PASE-732021 format. One line per field, with one value per residue (C-alpha): residue in one letter; x, y, z. Coordinates in pm, whole numbers, m for minus. Last residue first. Example, Ala and Ser with C-alpha at 12.3 -4.5 7.8 and 13.67 -1.06 7.14 Angstrom:
code = (S A) .
c1 = (1367 1230) .
c2 = (m106 m450) .
c3 = (714 780) .
END
This chain:
code = (A H V E T G I D L T K K L D L L L L L Q D P L K Y A G L I L E R A T G Q T T E P P P E F S E D D V E L V E G I R D V L L S A G V T T S R L V V N T P L L D P P R E P L E L R R R L D L A T V I Q G R L N I L G A V V T P A L P V P T M A Q Y R L V E Q V A D V D I G F L M G D L Y F T C L R R M) .
c1 = (m8040 m7772 m7885 m8039 m7949 m7831 m7522 m7440 m7089 m7222 m7416 m7105 m6891 m7111 m6955 m6836 m6905 m6624 m6774 m6576 m6326 m6251 m6364 m6703 m6720 m7030 m7264 m7319 m7368 m7509 m7885 m7858 m7672 m7955 m8200 m8121 m7845 m7964 m8048 m7676 m7608 m7568 m7270 m6907 m6679 m6658 m6529 m6217 m6073 m5740 m5711 m5545 m5538 m5755 m5793 m5959 m6282 m6358 m6393 m6434 m6246 m6365 m6212 m6446 m6381 m6128 m6132 m5917 m6050 m5893 m5956 m5931 m5889 m6136 m6033 m6180 m6209 m6538 m6700 m6812 m7186 m7402 m7441 m7679 m7452 m7395 m7351 m7086 m6931 m6860 m6785 m6480 m6489 m6137 m5997 m5659 m5375 m5168 m5486 m5688 m5982 m6346 m6618 m6811 m7046 m7288 m7550 m7577 m7414 m7597 m7272 m6952 m6724 m6350 m6166 m5847 m5700 m5705 m5443 m5434 m5492 m5417 m5563 m5816 m6045 m5799 m5815 m6179 m6380 m6407 m6593 m6520 m6762 m6656 m6844 m6670 m6358 m6152 m6052 m5889 m5993 m5817 m6039 m5951) .
c2 = (m3278 m3088 m2952 m2635 m2646 m2306 m2135 m1895 m1816 m1523 m1390 m1364 m1240 m952 m874 m526 m447 m239 m18 80 321 578 367 408 174 m42 m175 m454 m713 m1045 m964 m785 m1086 m1313 m1139 m809 m544 m270 m52 m32 m156 141 376 390 658 855 545 570 254 83 m194 m537 m643 m866 m1243 m1437 m1617 m1676 m1986 m1888 m2108 m2220 m2387 m2449 m2301 m2027 m1906 m1716 m1748 m1921 m1728 m2009 m1925 m2082 m2256 m2092 m2340 m2474 m2121 m2039 m2079 m1773 m1568 m1671 m1498 m1827 m2006 m1766 m1770 m2146 m2248 m2466 m2638 m2677 m2988 m2916 m3147 m2894 m2755 m3052 m2928 m3010 m2967 m2711 m2634 m2374 m2649 m2749 m3091 m3411 m3581 m3382 m3370 m3395 m3090 m3044 m2707 m2404 m2140 m2032 m1705 m1697 m1637 m1372 m1217 m942 m830 m731 m859 m726 m774 m650 m762 m939 m1258 m1281 m1080 m1053 m784 m814 m501 m251 17 378) .
c3 = (m8211 m8028 m7693 m7548 m7177 m7075 m7210 m6929 m7068 m7281 m6986 m6764 m7059 m7137 m7472 m7574 m7946 m8105 m8372 m8675 m8845 m8580 m8287 m8131 m7836 m7816 m7550 m7298 m7577 m7474 m7485 m7816 m7961 m7860 m8092 m8268 m8290 m8520 m8226 m8133 m7781 m7534 m7588 m7484 m7640 m7311 m7128 m7338 m7504 m7477 m7735 m7723 m8082 m8298 m8291 m8570 m8640 m8268 m8054 m7692 m7442 m7107 m6801 m6511 m6165 m6087 m6440 m6682 m7039 m7337 m7659 m7910 m8284 m8542 m8855 m9167 m9461 m9338 m9335 m8982 m8937 m8968 m8647 m8363 m8096 m7921 m8254 m8374 m8029 m8052 m7692 m7627 m7286 m7139 m6988 m6820 m6896 m7087 m7251 m7364 m7569 m7533 m7791 m8001 m7709 m7848 m7920 m7551 m7497 m7579 m7692 m7636 m7932 m7869 m8013 m8216 m8134 m8354 m8267 m7907 m7713 m7350 m6997 m7093 m6835 m6754 m7121 m7064 m7363 m7715 m8045 m8395 m8670 m8989 m8911 m8576 m8505 m8187 m7940 m7592 m7421 m7190 m7033 m6979) .
END
Protein backbone atom coordinates (compact mmCIF):
# COMPACT_ATOMS: atom_id res chain seq x y z
CA UNK A 1 0.00 0.00 0.00
CA UNK A 2 1.11 3.51 -0.83
CA UNK A 3 -0.47 6.75 0.44
CA UNK A 4 -0.68 9.56 -2.09
CA UNK A 5 -1.70 13.20 -1.86
CA UNK A 6 -3.80 13.76 -4.97
CA UNK A 7 -4.60 16.88 -6.96
CA UNK A 8 -6.10 17.88 -10.27
CA UNK A 9 -4.54 19.63 -13.26
CA UNK A 10 -6.57 20.27 -16.40
CA UNK A 11 -9.11 17.63 -15.30
CA UNK A 12 -6.49 14.91 -14.75
CA UNK A 13 -5.73 13.31 -11.37
CA UNK A 14 -2.10 13.35 -10.20
CA UNK A 15 -0.44 12.18 -7.02
CA UNK A 16 2.74 12.40 -4.99
CA UNK A 17 3.76 10.56 -1.83
CA UNK A 18 1.89 12.04 1.12
CA UNK A 19 5.15 12.07 3.12
CA UNK A 20 6.55 14.66 0.69
CA UNK A 21 3.77 17.14 1.54
CA UNK A 22 4.15 19.64 4.37
CA UNK A 23 0.77 21.33 3.95
CA UNK A 24 -1.87 22.47 1.47
CA UNK A 25 -2.76 26.16 1.25
CA UNK A 26 -5.30 28.25 -0.58
CA UNK A 27 -3.98 30.68 -3.17
CA UNK A 28 -1.24 32.96 -1.83
CA UNK A 29 -0.14 36.25 -3.37
CA UNK A 30 3.18 35.76 -5.13
CA UNK A 31 6.16 37.99 -5.80
CA UNK A 32 7.35 37.60 -9.40
CA UNK A 33 10.97 36.58 -9.95
CA UNK A 34 12.63 38.31 -12.93
CA UNK A 35 14.64 36.02 -15.24
CA UNK A 36 13.44 32.89 -13.41
CA UNK A 37 12.68 29.66 -15.29
CA UNK A 38 9.25 29.80 -16.93
CA UNK A 39 7.76 27.29 -14.47
CA UNK A 40 8.50 29.57 -11.49
CA UNK A 41 5.23 31.42 -10.85
CA UNK A 42 6.79 33.44 -8.04
CA UNK A 43 7.75 33.43 -4.39
CA UNK A 44 5.39 33.16 -1.43
CA UNK A 45 6.09 34.03 2.19
CA UNK A 46 5.06 31.12 4.38
CA UNK A 47 5.31 32.30 7.98
CA UNK A 48 8.70 33.91 7.29
CA UNK A 49 10.00 31.13 5.04
CA UNK A 50 10.43 32.04 1.36
CA UNK A 51 8.93 29.31 -0.82
CA UNK A 52 9.29 29.02 -4.60
CA UNK A 53 5.92 28.36 -6.27
CA UNK A 54 6.17 26.16 -9.37
CA UNK A 55 3.27 26.11 -11.82
CA UNK A 56 2.68 22.42 -12.54
CA UNK A 57 0.58 23.23 -15.61
CA UNK A 58 3.60 24.91 -17.18
CA UNK A 59 5.96 22.19 -15.97
CA UNK A 60 3.81 19.50 -17.61
CA UNK A 61 3.22 21.64 -20.72
CA UNK A 62 -0.54 21.74 -20.16
CA UNK A 63 -2.77 24.63 -21.24
CA UNK A 64 -2.56 27.75 -19.05
CA UNK A 65 -4.90 27.87 -16.07
CA UNK A 66 -8.09 29.87 -16.75
CA UNK A 67 -7.79 33.36 -15.21
CA UNK A 68 -10.82 32.79 -12.98
CA UNK A 69 -9.28 29.63 -11.42
CA UNK A 70 -6.93 30.45 -8.55
CA UNK A 71 -4.39 27.69 -7.90
CA UNK A 72 -3.91 25.79 -4.66
CA UNK A 73 -0.43 25.45 -3.13
CA UNK A 74 0.89 22.01 -2.25
CA UNK A 75 3.84 22.94 -0.03
CA UNK A 76 6.53 20.28 -0.05
CA UNK A 77 8.67 19.08 2.84
CA UNK A 78 12.26 19.95 2.24
CA UNK A 79 15.53 20.06 4.09
CA UNK A 80 16.94 22.65 1.69
CA UNK A 81 14.91 25.01 -0.51
CA UNK A 82 11.18 25.50 0.11
CA UNK A 83 8.94 24.66 -2.84
CA UNK A 84 5.24 24.70 -3.55
CA UNK A 85 3.42 23.10 -6.46
CA UNK A 86 0.56 25.15 -7.91
CA UNK A 87 -2.33 22.85 -8.78
CA UNK A 88 -5.90 23.49 -9.96
CA UNK A 89 -7.48 21.86 -6.93
CA UNK A 90 -6.57 19.39 -4.24
CA UNK A 91 -7.96 15.87 -4.14
CA UNK A 92 -7.90 13.36 -1.31
CA UNK A 93 -5.23 11.28 0.35
CA UNK A 94 -5.64 7.87 -1.29
CA UNK A 95 -4.19 4.48 -0.47
CA UNK A 96 -3.31 2.57 -3.61
CA UNK A 97 -2.22 -1.02 -4.16
CA UNK A 98 1.08 -1.73 -5.87
CA UNK A 99 -0.75 -4.30 -8.05
CA UNK A 100 -2.73 -1.51 -9.73
CA UNK A 101 0.45 0.37 -10.79
CA UNK A 102 1.40 0.38 -14.48
CA UNK A 103 3.99 2.17 -16.66
CA UNK A 104 3.01 5.61 -18.00
CA UNK A 105 0.13 5.44 -20.49
CA UNK A 106 1.18 5.44 -24.16
CA UNK A 107 -0.99 8.51 -24.71
CA UNK A 108 1.24 10.57 -22.40
CA UNK A 109 3.52 12.74 -24.54
CA UNK A 110 6.36 15.25 -24.20
CA UNK A 111 7.63 16.50 -20.87
CA UNK A 112 4.70 14.94 -19.02
CA UNK A 113 5.89 11.47 -20.06
CA UNK A 114 9.32 12.16 -18.56
CA UNK A 115 7.82 13.36 -15.27
CA UNK A 116 5.29 10.58 -14.71
CA UNK A 117 6.51 7.39 -13.04
CA UNK A 118 3.35 5.52 -13.97
CA UNK A 119 -0.35 5.27 -13.29
CA UNK A 120 -2.65 3.61 -10.79
CA UNK A 121 -5.90 2.28 -12.20
CA UNK A 122 -8.73 3.50 -10.01
CA UNK A 123 -12.33 2.40 -10.54
CA UNK A 124 -13.30 5.59 -12.39
CA UNK A 125 -10.01 7.14 -13.61
CA UNK A 126 -6.23 6.95 -13.80
CA UNK A 127 -4.08 8.42 -11.04
CA UNK A 128 -0.80 9.65 -12.55
CA UNK A 129 2.17 9.38 -10.16
CA UNK A 130 4.61 12.28 -10.50
CA UNK A 131 8.36 11.82 -10.20
CA UNK A 132 8.89 14.61 -7.69
CA UNK A 133 12.66 14.74 -8.08
CA UNK A 134 12.43 15.25 -11.85
CA UNK A 135 9.48 17.63 -11.48
CA UNK A 136 11.50 19.89 -9.18
CA UNK A 137 14.51 19.89 -11.54
CA UNK A 138 13.39 22.97 -13.46
CA UNK A 139 16.53 23.75 -15.45
CA UNK A 140 17.25 27.21 -16.78
CA UNK A 141 14.60 28.08 -19.38
CA UNK A 142 13.65 31.69 -18.54
CA UNK A 143 10.76 34.08 -19.13
CA UNK A 144 11.10 36.15 -22.29
